[in-house]
C-alpha positions as CSV (number, residue, x, y, z in Angstrom):
1,X,-26.6,15.8,-49.2
2,X,-24.2,12.6,-50.0
3,X,-22.0,14.2,-47.2
4,X,-24.6,13.9,-44.6
5,X,-25.2,10.1,-45.9
6,X,-21.4,9.3,-45.4
7,X,-21.4,10.9,-41.9
8,X,-24.7,8.8,-40.7
9,X,-23.3,5.8,-41.6
10,X,-19.4,6.3,-40.1
11,X,-22.0,7.2,-37.1
12,X,-24.0,4.2,-37.2
13,X,-21.6,1.4,-38.1
14,X,-20.3,1.2,-34.8
15,X,-23.9,0.1,-33.3
16,X,-24.0,-2.7,-35.8
17,X,-20.7,-4.2,-34.6
18,X,-18.3,-2.9,-37.3
19,X,-16.1,-1.3,-34.6
20,X,-13.0,-2.3,-33.6
21,X,-12.0,-2.9,-29.9
22,X,-10.9,-0.3,-27.4
23,X,-7.9,-3.0,-26.5
24,X,-6.6,-3.2,-30.1
25,X,-4.2,-0.6,-29.8
26,X,-2.0,-2.5,-27.5
27,X,-1.7,-5.3,-31.0
28,X,0.9,-3.3,-32.7
29,X,2.6,-2.4,-29.9
30,X,6.6,-3.8,-29.7
31,X,6.3,-4.1,-25.4
32,X,3.3,-6.0,-25.8
33,X,2.2,-9.9,-26.5
34,X,-1.0,-10.6,-28.0
35,X,-3.0,-13.4,-29.3
36,X,-6.1,-12.6,-31.4
37,X,-8.0,-15.8,-32.6
38,X,-11.1,-14.7,-35.1
39,X,-14.5,-16.1,-35.6
40,X,-13.1,-18.0,-38.7
41,X,-10.1,-19.7,-36.9
42,X,-13.0,-20.3,-33.8
43,X,-15.3,-21.5,-36.2
44,X,-12.0,-24.2,-38.0
45,X,-10.5,-25.4,-34.7
46,X,-15.0,-26.3,-33.6
47,X,-15.2,-28.4,-36.9
48,X,-11.8,-30.4,-36.1
49,X,-12.7,-30.8,-32.8
50,X,-15.8,-31.9,-33.7
51,X,-14.0,-35.3,-35.2
52,X,-12.8,-36.4,-31.6
53,X,-14.9,-38.5,-29.4
54,X,-13.0,-37.0,-26.3
55,X,-15.5,-35.4,-23.7
56,X,-13.6,-32.3,-23.2
57,X,-13.0,-31.6,-26.3
58,X,-16.7,-32.0,-27.5
59,X,-17.2,-29.5,-24.3
60,X,-14.5,-27.0,-25.7
61,X,-16.3,-27.6,-29.6
62,X,-19.7,-26.3,-27.4
63,X,-18.4,-23.8,-25.9
64,X,-16.3,-22.0,-29.0
65,X,-19.3,-22.1,-31.4
66,X,-20.9,-19.7,-29.4
67,X,-17.2,-17.8,-29.5
68,X,-17.0,-14.6,-31.9
69,X,-13.5,-13.7,-30.8
70,X,-10.7,-14.1,-28.2
71,X,-8.3,-11.3,-27.6
72,X,-5.5,-11.9,-24.8
73,X,-2.8,-9.3,-24.3
74,X,0.1,-9.4,-22.1
75,X,2.9,-7.0,-21.2
76,X,6.4,-6.4,-18.8
77,X,6.6,-2.9,-19.5
78,X,5.3,-0.4,-16.4
79,X,4.1,2.3,-18.6
80,X,2.2,0.0,-20.6
81,X,0.7,-1.5,-17.8
82,X,-0.7,1.4,-16.4
83,X,-2.3,2.6,-19.8
84,X,-3.7,-1.0,-19.9
85,X,-5.3,0.2,-16.6
86,X,-6.5,3.3,-17.5
87,X,-8.1,2.2,-20.7
88,X,-10.0,-0.7,-19.0
89,X,-10.9,1.8,-16.4
90,X,-12.5,3.9,-19.0
91,X,-13.8,1.2,-20.6
92,X,-15.6,0.2,-17.8
93,X,-17.3,3.2,-17.5
94,X,-18.7,3.4,-21.2
95,X,-19.8,-0.2,-21.4
96,X,-22.7,-2.1,-19.7
97,X,-20.0,-4.5,-17.9
98,X,-20.3,-5.8,-14.6
99,X,-17.8,-6.8,-12.0
100,X,-18.2,-10.6,-11.3
101,X,-15.4,-11.2,-9.1
102,X,-11.9,-10.3,-7.4
103,X,-9.0,-12.1,-6.5
104,X,-6.2,-10.3,-4.6
105,X,-2.8,-12.9,-3.6
106,X,-0.1,-10.6,-2.5
107,X,0.2,-7.7,-4.4
108,X,-1.8,-9.6,-7.5
109,X,-5.2,-8.8,-8.3
110,X,-7.1,-10.2,-11.0
111,X,-10.7,-9.2,-11.9
112,X,-13.4,-10.6,-14.1
113,X,-16.1,-8.3,-15.6
114,X,-19.3,-9.6,-17.7
115,X,-21.7,-8.4,-19.8
116,X,-25.1,-10.7,-19.5
117,X,-26.0,-12.6,-22.5
118,X,-29.7,-13.8,-22.6
119,X,-29.9,-17.3,-20.8
120,X,-28.9,-17.7,-17.2
121,X,-25.4,-18.6,-16.9
122,X,-24.1,-17.1,-20.4
123,X,-22.6,-13.9,-20.8
124,X,-21.8,-12.4,-24.0
125,X,-18.4,-10.5,-23.1
126,X,-16.2,-11.8,-20.6
127,X,-13.2,-9.4,-19.6
128,X,-10.7,-10.3,-16.9
129,X,-7.5,-7.8,-15.9
130,X,-4.6,-9.3,-14.1
131,X,-3.0,-6.4,-12.5
132,X,0.2,-6.1,-10.1
133,X,2.1,-9.4,-10.6
134,X,5.1,-7.8,-11.1
135,X,7.3,-9.5,-13.3
136,X,5.9,-12.9,-12.1
137,X,7.5,-16.0,-14.5
138,X,5.0,-17.0,-16.9
139,X,5.4,-20.2,-19.0
140,X,8.4,-22.1,-19.8
141,X,10.9,-19.7,-22.1
142,X,10.8,-17.5,-18.7
143,X,9.0,-14.4,-20.2
144,X,8.2,-12.6,-16.6
145,X,4.7,-11.0,-17.1
146,X,3.6,-7.5,-15.3
147,X,0.0,-7.3,-16.8
148,X,-2.6,-9.3,-18.7
149,X,-6.0,-8.5,-20.3
150,X,-8.2,-11.6,-21.9
151,X,-11.5,-10.9,-23.7
152,X,-13.8,-13.2,-24.9
153,X,-16.9,-12.2,-26.8
154,X,-19.9,-14.2,-27.9
155,X,-22.3,-16.4,-26.3
156,X,-20.2,-17.9,-23.5
157,X,-21.6,-20.6,-20.7
158,X,-19.5,-19.8,-17.6
159,X,-20.3,-23.2,-16.7
160,X,-17.8,-24.7,-19.4
161,X,-15.4,-22.5,-19.4
162,X,-13.0,-24.8,-18.1
163,X,-13.1,-26.2,-21.6
164,X,-11.8,-23.4,-23.5
165,X,-9.1,-22.3,-20.9
166,X,-7.6,-26.2,-21.4
167,X,-7.9,-26.6,-25.0
168,X,-6.9,-22.9,-25.9
169,X,-4.3,-22.7,-23.1
170,X,-5.8,-19.3,-21.8
171,X,-4.7,-18.6,-18.0
172,X,-6.4,-20.9,-15.9
173,X,-7.8,-17.8,-13.9
174,X,-10.7,-18.0,-16.1
175,X,-11.9,-21.0,-14.8
176,X,-12.5,-18.8,-11.4
177,X,-15.4,-16.9,-13.6
178,X,-17.1,-20.2,-14.4
179,X,-17.0,-21.4,-10.9
180,X,-14.6,-23.9,-11.2
């Protein structure tokens, strides 16, 4: 009887949000750069930002209050890029995400996927997948990336996504998801 209870508990825990993301496997890979911002850090930054009178900072605080997590994974490695593409494809089949938009510029593909929220223009998940960069130089340290994967979860107002990308130094392509 105890074994049955343990098995049932393990089976239903993911339903209540205690499961890890399918993308967390990239966090420990040597060929992948990652930025993981959890709810505690988001809350801390929001509290500090609330002290600022700047309009953009206040917009960021409003967006950040609804966030549960931000995950960014970047790689220069072609085999890891292929694995990311396969993982994203598999995730899209099993999740309730729908494509929001696609942007193609030469070989670079940017795709946005969302899970609708309870309010209009709000989503509970925003996934951005950038592929085909073919070692495009990013940033001031000369890093050449192949693929970038960004996952935002929480209550996200798409109209205010620009404030989030500016303050958290996220890819500016996320602004396209919010219509900017």
